[in-house]
C-alpha positions in Angstrom: -10.1 41.7 -26.0 -7.1 38.9 -26.1 -8.2 36.0 -24.0 -4.7 34.3 -23.7 -5.3 30.6 -24.7 -8.9 30.2 -25.1 -8.6 28.0 -28.3 -8.7 24.8 -27.9 -9.8 21.3 -29.8 -13.6 19.8 -28.4 -13.2 17.8 -25.3 -14.8 15.0 -24.2 -15.4 15.8 -21.1 -17.3 19.7 -22.2 -19.4 16.7 -25.2 -17.5 17.4 -27.8 -17.2 20.9 -27.8 -14.3 23.3 -27.7 -14.7 25.5 -24.4 -15.1 28.2 -26.3 -18.2 26.9 -27.6 -19.1 25.0 -24.5 -19.2 28.4 -22.3 -21.8 30.8 -22.4 -20.5 34.0 -24.4 -23.3 36.0 -24.9 -21.9 39.1 -25.3 -18.9 37.5 -28.1 -22.4 36.1 -29.9 -24.1 39.5 -30.3 -20.2 40.6 -31.5 -20.2 37.6 -34.0 -24.0 38.0 -35.3 -22.6 42.3 -36.2 -19.6 41.9 -37.3 -17.2 38.9 -38.8 -15.7 36.1 -37.4 -13.1 34.3 -39.1 -9.4 32.4 -38.1 -6.5 33.8 -38.3 -2.4 32.1 -36.9 0.1 34.6 -35.1 2.7 31.4 -34.6 4.8 31.7 -38.0 5.9 27.9 -38.1 9.9 28.5 -36.8 9.4 30.5 -33.7 8.5 29.0 -30.5 4.0 28.7 -29.8 4.3 31.0 -27.3 2.4 34.6 -26.2 5.6 36.1 -26.9 6.1 35.9 -30.3 1.7 35.5 -30.8 0.8 38.7 -28.8 3.5 40.3 -30.4 1.2 39.5 -33.9 -1.5 40.6 -32.4 -0.3 44.3 -31.5 0.7 44.1 -35.3 4.0 43.4 -35.6 5.6 40.9 -37.7 7.1 38.1 -35.4 10.1 37.0 -38.2 10.9 40.7 -38.1 10.9 41.9 -34.9 11.3 38.6 -32.6 14.1 38.4 -30.2 13.0 36.5 -27.6 10.9 36.2 -24.3 12.9 37.2 -21.7 14.2 41.0 -23.5 10.6 41.6 -23.8 9.5 41.2 -19.8 12.7 42.7 -19.3 11.6 45.8 -21.1 8.5 45.5 -19.1 10.6 46.6 -16.0 12.4 49.4 -17.5 15.5 47.5 -18.0 17.4 49.2 -21.1 19.8 46.2 -22.6 22.6 47.0 -24.3 23.3 45.4 -27.9 25.8 42.6 -26.4 23.2 42.9 -23.2 21.2 39.1 -22.6 18.6 38.4 -21.0 16.8 34.8 -20.1 13.4 34.7 -18.2 14.2 33.1 -14.6 11.1 30.4 -13.7 11.2 29.2 -10.9 9.6 25.8 -10.1 9.1 22.5 -8.8 10.9 19.4 -10.1 10.7 15.8 -8.4 12.2 13.0 -9.7 13.5 14.4 -12.6 9.9 15.8 -13.5 8.3 19.2 -13.9 5.5 18.8 -11.1 4.9 22.5 -11.7 6.2 25.4 -13.4 5.4 28.3 -10.8 6.2 26.4 -7.8 2.8 26.6 -6.3 2.1 30.1 -7.1 5.4 30.9 -5.4 4.4 35.4 -4.0 7.1 37.6 -5.3 8.4 38.2 -2.1 9.2 34.9 -1.5 11.2 35.3 -5.4 12.6 37.8 -4.4 14.7 36.0 -1.0 15.2 32.8 -3.0 16.9 35.1 -5.9 19.1 36.6 -3.5 20.4 32.9 -2.1 20.7 32.4 -5.8 22.6 35.5 -6.7 25.0 34.4 -3.6 25.3 31.1 -5.3 26.5 32.0 -8.4 29.4 34.2 -7.2 30.0 30.7 -4.6 30.0 27.9 -8.1 31.1 30.7 -10.3 33.5 33.5 -9.3 34.9 33.8 -12.6 32.1 35.1 -14.5 29.8 36.5 -11.1 30.5 40.1 -12.1 28.3 39.9 -15.6 25.3 37.9 -14.1 22.6 39.2 -12.1 19.1 37.2 -10.8 16.4 40.0 -11.2 12.8 39.6 -9.4 9.4 39.7 -11.1 6.4 38.4 -10.1 6.1 35.7 -8.8 7.5 32.4 -11.0 8.3 35.1 -13.4 11.7 36.2 -13.1 15.2 37.2 -15.1 18.4 36.4 -15.2 20.2 39.2 -16.7 24.0 39.2 -19.0 26.1 42.8 -18.4 28.6 43.1 -21.5 31.6 44.0 -19.7 33.3 45.6 -22.9 34.7 49.1 -21.6 35.3 51.9 -24.0 38.7 52.3 -24.3 38.3 47.8 -25.0 35.6 49.3 -28.2 38.0 51.7 -29.5 41.0 49.2 -29.3 38.4 47.0 -31.4 39.0 44.4 -28.5 36.1 42.3 -28.5 34.8 39.9 -25.3 32.9 36.3 -26.3 29.2 36.5 -25.4 28.1 33.9 -23.4 25.6 33.1 -25.1 25.2 32.5 -29.4 21.3 33.0 -31.9 21.5 29.3 -31.9 20.8 28.9 -28.0 18.0 26.2 -28.1 15.7 26.4 -24.2 11.8 24.7 -23.5 9.5 26.9 -21.6 8.8 24.9 -18.2 5.0 24.6 -19.0 5.9 22.5 -22.3 6.8 20.3 -20.0 4.3 20.0 -16.6 4.3 16.4 -15.4 7.3 15.2 -18.2 10.6 14.1 -17.8 13.2 17.1 -18.2 16.6 14.8 -18.4 16.9 16.0 -22.0 15.2 19.2 -22.3 18.2 21.1 -20.8 19.5 24.1 -23.1 21.4 24.1 -26.0 23.6 25.6 -28.7 26.0 28.4 -27.8 26.3 28.9 -24.0 23.6 26.0 -23.0 26.7 24.7 -20.8 26.4 27.8 -18.4 22.9 27.8 -18.4 22.4 24.2 -17.7 25.0 24.6 -15.1 23.1 27.3 -13.2 20.2 25.0 -13.2 21.4 22.0 -11.9 23.3 23.6 -9.5 20.4 25.5 -8.1 19.1 22.7 -6.5 21.6 22.8 -4.2 21.5 26.7 -3.6 17.7 26.8 -2.9 17.3 23.0 -1.0 17.2 24.5 2.9 15.8 28.0 2.3 14.2 29.0 4.9 11.7 30.3 2.7 11.0 26.3 1.1 11.1 25.1 4.1 8.3 27.7 4.9 6.6 26.5 2.5 6.9 22.5 2.9 5.5 23.0 6.6 2.5 24.7 5.3 1.7 22.0 2.7 2.5 24.1 -0.4 5.2 22.7 -3.1 8.8 23.9 -2.8 11.0 26.0 -4.9 13.2 23.4 -5.7 15.5 25.1 -9.3 15.5 27.7 -11.5 14.7 26.8 -15.0 16.4 29.4 -17.8 14.8 30.0 -21.1 13.4 32.4 -23.5 16.6 34.3 -23.9 17.6 36.7 -26.5 19.3 40.3 -27.3 17.7 43.4 -27.0 14.5 44.0 -30.0 13.7 47.0 -31.7 10.4 47.5 -32.2 8.3 50.9 -34.1 6.7 53.0 -32.3 2.6 51.5 -32.5 1.8 56.0 -33.2 4.1 55.5 -36.2 3.6 52.3 -38.0 -0.4 52.9 -37.5 -1.4 56.5 -36.8 -2.9 56.1 -33.2 -1.9 55.9 -29.9 -2.9 52.1 -27.8 -3.5 51.8 -23.4 -2.4 47.9 -22.3 -4.2 46.3 -19.9 -2.6 43.6 -18.5 -1.1 41.7 -15.0 1.5 40.3 -17.5 5.1 41.4 -17.8 5.3 40.2 -21.1 2.6 42.4 -22.3 3.6 45.6 -20.7 6.7 44.7 -22.2 5.6 44.6 -25.8 3.5 47.4 -24.5 7.0 49.6 -23.6 8.6 48.6 -27.0 5.8 49.8 -28.9 5.1 52.6 -27.0 2.2 52.2 -25.7 0.6 53.6 -22.5 0.5 50.5 -19.1 -2.2 50.9 -17.4 -2.4 47.8 -13.8 -5.1 47.0 -12.5 -4.4 46.8 -8.9 -6.3 43.4 -8.4 -5.6 41.5 -11.4 -3.3 38.7 -10.4 -2.3 37.2 -14.3 -4.2 33.6 -12.9 -7.9 32.0 -12.3 -8.5 34.6 -9.2 -7.5 37.7 -11.6 -10.3 40.9 -10.4 -11.8 40.7 -14.0 -14.7 43.4 -13.7 -12.3 45.6 -12.2 -10.6 45.4 -15.8 -13.5 46.1 -17.9 -14.0 48.9 -15.9 -10.3 50.4 -16.2 -10.8 49.6 -20.1 -14.1 52.4 -20.1 -12.3 54.9 -18.0 -9.3 54.8 -20.8 -11.1 54.5 -23.6 -12.1 58.1 -23.3 -8.7 59.4 -24.1 -6.9 56.6 -26.0 -7.5 55.7 -29.2 -7.0 52.0 -28.7 -7.4 50.1 -25.5 -5.7 46.7 -24.9 -7.8 43.8 -22.5 -5.0 40.8 -22.0 -6.5 38.2 -19.6 -4.1 35.4 -18.8 -6.9 33.1 -16.8 -7.8 30.9 -19.7 -4.0 30.0 -20.9 -3.8 29.1 -17.0 -7.0 27.1 -17.3 -5.2 25.4 -19.8 -2.3 24.2 -18.1 -3.7 22.5 -15.2 -5.5 20.6 -17.7 -8.6 22.1 -15.9 -11.7 22.4 -18.2 -14.3 23.9 -16.0 -11.7 26.5 -15.0 -11.3 27.1 -18.7 -15.0 27.5 -19.6 -15.6 29.8 -16.1 -12.7 31.9 -17.3 -14.0 32.4 -20.4 -17.4 33.6 -19.2 -16.4 35.9 -16.9 -14.5 37.6 -19.8 -17.5 37.6 -21.7 -19.9 38.9 -18.8 -17.4 41.0 -16.6 -15.5 42.8 -19.4 -16.5 42.6 -23.3 -20.5 43.0 -22.0 -19.8 46.5 -20.1 -17.4 47.5 -23.0 -20.3 47.0 -25.8 -22.7 48.4 -23.7 -20.7 51.0 -23.3 -19.7 51.8 -26.7 -23.8 50.4 -27.9 -24.1 54.7 -28.1 -21.0 55.6 -30.0 -21.3 54.9 -34.0 -17.7 55.6 -34.1 -16.2 52.3 -32.9 -14.5 49.0 -33.5 -13.9 45.9 -31.2 -11.5 42.9 -31.9 -11.6 39.6 -30.0 -8.9 37.5 -30.4 -6.6 34.3 -28.7 -3.3 34.9 -29.3 -2.5 31.4 -29.5 -4.3 27.8 -29.3 -3.5 25.9 -25.5 -4.9 22.8 -25.2 -5.7 21.2 -22.7 -4.7 17.8 -24.3 -1.1 18.3 -23.8 -1.4 21.2 -21.5 0.9 23.1 -23.9 0.3 26.1 -26.0 0.1 25.1 -29.8 0.6 26.7 -33.3 -2.5 26.6 -35.4 -5.5 28.9 -36.6 -7.2 30.8 -33.6 -10.4 32.6 -33.9 -11.3 36.1 -34.4 -14.6 38.1 -33.9 -14.4 42.0 -34.8 -17.2 44.3 -34.9 -18.2 47.8 -35.8 -17.8 50.8 -37.9 -17.4 50.0 -41.4 -17.2 46.6 -40.9 -20.0 44.3 -42.4 -21.6 41.3 -40.5 -20.5 38.1 -42.4 -23.5 35.9 -41.2 -22.8 34.1 -37.8 -24.8 33.9 -35.1 -21.7 32.3 -32.4 -18.1 33.2 -31.9 -16.2 30.2 -31.5 -13.9 27.6 -33.4 -16.0 26.2 -35.3 -18.4 29.2 -36.6 -15.1 30.7 -37.5 -14.1 28.0 -40.1 -17.1 28.2 -41.6 -16.8 31.3 -42.0 -15.0 33.3 -45.5 -12.5 35.1 -43.8 -9.2 34.2 -43.3 -6.1 36.0 -42.4 -2.5 35.1 -43.0 0.2 36.4 -41.7 -1.5 37.0 -38.1 0.1 40.2 -37.5 -2.2 41.9 -40.6 -4.8 41.3 -38.3 -4.2 45.1 -36.9 -4.6 46.5 -40.5 -8.0 44.7 -41.2 -9.0 45.7 -37.8 -8.3 49.5 -37.9 -8.4 49.6 -41.8 -10.2 53.3 -42.6 -11.3 52.6 -46.3 
């Protein structure tokens, strides 16, 4: 189970406790008494502290070897195959006012609204940038999470003759995730590096493409936030990941509402199981995810349940909602799965966040996160609860984080 962004620092509003400490989590605490509680770190210092890096590590892949960028992972989730010189760029629809990032989700805009706005952005790109329009395409995703793709126009004849067309972006391109800019000026946060001028120009021009669109007019009339801009980030080339079964000898199933995790699963050759009522937000259907996991355990060696809700609460700076999300994960996912497996001797359960997401900054952070691991062959380490403090008092720290999967699957 991945409670995304659940790790945090002590909060004054929670009586000096972290959200994990403040939450009522009897099922996770039961795992702690039966197994091992420890710490691990899924984000190398040289990489951005996001779920794209941390969840790759959690699935047992060294991000220093496999990570190329976030957007290519989300392209894989949509079944988009990137060529060796193609680029994928994450495209958020956002609300920017007075040069400040008001909302990185544009009020959690619907997928249908987003598709219409991206069509307008494509038309704007063709009108304002005709010299490059044929190579770039906006691709709708889920809600505010969308893509901009570059397809390399190198023809077979050009390839055989040795001709090269300069790529529009370079590996040195650096971008800032919009969720790290909440209530912050965006003036100095536009892309940097090779090709950054183009990305910045597209972001700037998008204000004119979207300003008078009927979707935004309707949202404003309904008291909702409009999508004022596109925000481009997470650019990367196609990744190449060794299949999980080749690497670890077993099959896997991913249950998530987030394209990033779907993409990682696709590249690892896992089965992807969608839950219709899962939203990737605070209102997700926790119980349905739990039921889906239990059903899938009948045929899959390994089932991963990812829940985005604690991360979303952190981005909103809402401690009460973060605690509530953790409690729902415990009651509606961890407990039912634990009850289901209680009569089965040969099983293991692992609960671990990908990275800390701090309520104080509303941002992702790198650093140690707590895990609890219990089941066959795992000797109890003596802790009675599962949280950051208990994990820090334990004797087990696993680094680098991508080796946690090896420990979890160890048959020794």
